[in-house]
C-alpha positions as CSV (number, residue, x, y, z in Angstrom):
1,X,-2.7,19.4,-11.1
2,X,-4.6,16.6,-9.1
3,X,-2.7,14.5,-7.2
4,X,-4.2,11.6,-9.5
5,X,-2.5,13.1,-12.6
6,X,1.0,13.0,-11.2
7,X,4.0,11.2,-12.5
8,X,4.4,9.4,-9.1
9,X,0.5,8.1,-9.6
10,X,1.1,6.9,-12.9
11,X,4.2,4.9,-11.6
12,X,2.2,3.6,-9.0
13,X,-0.7,2.5,-11.1
14,X,1.8,0.7,-13.4
15,X,3.4,-1.4,-10.7
16,X,0.0,-2.2,-9.3
17,X,-1.1,-3.6,-12.6
18,X,2.4,-5.7,-12.8
19,X,1.7,-7.0,-9.2
20,X,-1.7,-8.1,-10.2
21,X,-3.5,-5.6,-8.2
22,X,-6.8,-4.3,-10.0
23,X,-7.4,-0.5,-9.5
24,X,-10.9,1.1,-10.8
25,X,-11.7,4.8,-10.9
26,X,-15.2,5.5,-9.6
27,X,-17.0,8.4,-7.8
28,X,-16.8,8.0,-4.0
29,X,-19.0,10.7,-2.8
30,X,-19.4,9.4,0.8
31,X,-16.7,9.4,3.5
32,X,-13.7,7.0,3.3
33,X,-10.9,5.8,5.5
34,X,-8.5,7.4,3.4
35,X,-9.4,10.3,1.1
36,X,-10.6,9.3,-2.3
37,X,-10.2,5.6,-2.2
38,X,-11.8,2.2,-0.8
39,X,-11.5,-1.6,-1.3
40,X,-14.4,-3.3,-2.8
41,X,-14.3,-7.1,-3.8
42,X,-10.4,-7.1,-3.5
43,X,-10.3,-4.2,-6.0
44,X,-8.7,-0.9,-5.1
45,X,-11.3,1.9,-6.1
46,X,-10.0,5.6,-6.7
47,X,-11.8,8.6,-7.0
48,X,-9.4,10.8,-8.9
49,X,-11.3,14.1,-7.9
50,X,-10.8,13.1,-4.2
51,X,-7.4,11.4,-4.0
52,X,-5.3,13.5,-1.5
53,X,-2.0,11.4,-1.4
54,X,-1.1,9.2,-4.3
55,X,1.2,7.0,-1.9
56,X,-1.9,5.9,0.0
57,X,-2.8,3.9,-2.8
58,X,0.3,1.6,-2.1
59,X,-0.7,1.3,1.4
60,X,-4.5,0.3,0.6
61,X,-3.0,-2.1,-2.1
62,X,-0.7,-3.7,0.5
63,X,-4.1,-4.7,2.5
64,X,-5.3,-6.3,-0.8
65,X,-1.9,-8.0,-1.4
66,X,-1.7,-9.5,2.1
67,X,-5.2,-10.4,2.8
68,X,-5.9,-14.2,3.3
69,X,-7.0,-15.4,0.1
70,X,-9.9,-17.4,1.6
71,X,-11.4,-13.9,3.4
72,X,-14.1,-11.9,2.3
73,X,-12.4,-8.8,0.3
74,X,-15.3,-6.3,0.4
75,X,-13.1,-4.3,3.1
76,X,-9.7,-3.9,4.6
77,X,-9.0,-6.5,7.4
78,X,-8.9,-5.1,10.8
79,X,-6.1,-7.5,11.9
80,X,-3.2,-5.7,13.4
81,X,-0.8,-8.4,11.7
82,X,-2.1,-7.5,8.5
83,X,-1.7,-3.7,9.2
84,X,1.8,-4.2,10.0
85,X,2.4,-6.4,6.9
86,X,0.7,-3.9,4.5
87,X,2.8,-1.2,5.9
88,X,6.1,-3.2,5.2
89,X,4.5,-4.3,1.8
90,X,4.0,-0.5,0.9
91,X,7.6,0.1,1.9
92,X,9.0,-2.6,-0.3
93,X,6.6,-1.7,-3.1
94,X,8.1,2.1,-3.0
95,X,11.5,0.8,-3.2
96,X,10.7,-1.6,-6.3
97,X,9.0,1.3,-8.2
98,X,11.3,3.3,-7.3
99,X,9.6,6.0,-5.3
100,X,10.7,8.2,-2.4
101,X,9.2,6.2,0.4
102,X,8.2,9.9,2.0
103,X,5.4,9.6,-0.6
104,X,3.7,6.8,1.0
105,X,4.8,7.7,4.6
106,X,3.8,11.3,4.2
107,X,3.1,13.9,7.1
108,X,-0.7,13.5,7.0
109,X,-0.9,9.8,7.4
110,X,0.2,7.2,10.2
111,X,-1.0,9.6,13.1
112,X,1.6,12.2,11.9
113,X,4.5,9.6,12.2
114,X,5.3,8.8,8.5
115,X,8.7,10.2,8.3
116,X,9.7,8.2,11.6
117,X,8.4,4.8,9.7
118,X,10.1,5.8,6.6
119,X,13.5,6.3,8.5
120,X,13.1,3.1,10.5
121,X,12.5,1.1,7.6
122,X,15.3,2.8,5.7
123,X,17.6,1.9,8.6
124,X,16.5,-1.7,8.7
125,X,14.2,-1.4,11.7
126,X,11.2,-2.5,10.2
127,X,8.1,-4.5,11.4
128,X,5.5,-6.6,9.6
129,X,8.5,-8.3,7.5
130,X,8.1,-11.8,9.6
131,X,4.5,-11.9,8.3
132,X,5.7,-11.4,4.6
133,X,8.2,-14.1,5.3
134,X,5.6,-16.5,6.8
135,X,3.4,-15.9,3.7
136,X,6.2,-16.7,1.3
137,X,6.5,-13.1,0.0
138,X,10.0,-12.5,1.0
139,X,12.9,-13.5,3.0
140,X,14.0,-11.6,5.8
141,X,17.5,-11.3,4.5
142,X,16.3,-10.1,1.1
143,X,13.6,-7.6,2.4
144,X,12.6,-5.2,0.9
145,X,13.1,-7.3,-2.1
146,X,10.1,-9.5,-2.6
147,X,9.7,-12.9,-4.1
148,X,5.9,-12.6,-4.8
149,X,3.5,-9.5,-4.3
150,X,0.5,-11.2,-3.5
151,X,-0.3,-13.6,-0.6
């Protein structure tokens, strides 16, 4: 079974649709930052044949969700703050689905530190949340509950 055909992927896609984040399927023959996906014009583009880790869709969608609404959305922002916010967003999304956070924070991502990130967030030791709060997406006392899923 392809990673794209799993129940977890179906739940992620349903959540993203409800959150207002468009997902398109397309062939992505070239190299992409994360296997089998990219961002084009604010849309998450997924190649079902090349997707390696379904949880990566939540991380990339997190970049779309926290992106400056006035910015060019043809790529993921290199801003470190947005990276941290996207990680915090993806943890909150996993909790909302609900989905085991280890599907997002797997051993093949985050420079091999996915399990540690998931554990830290589960214990309330998070990062990126102040930006989510600043942008009105959550309140610190409520996190990982979100008020809104898009900036």
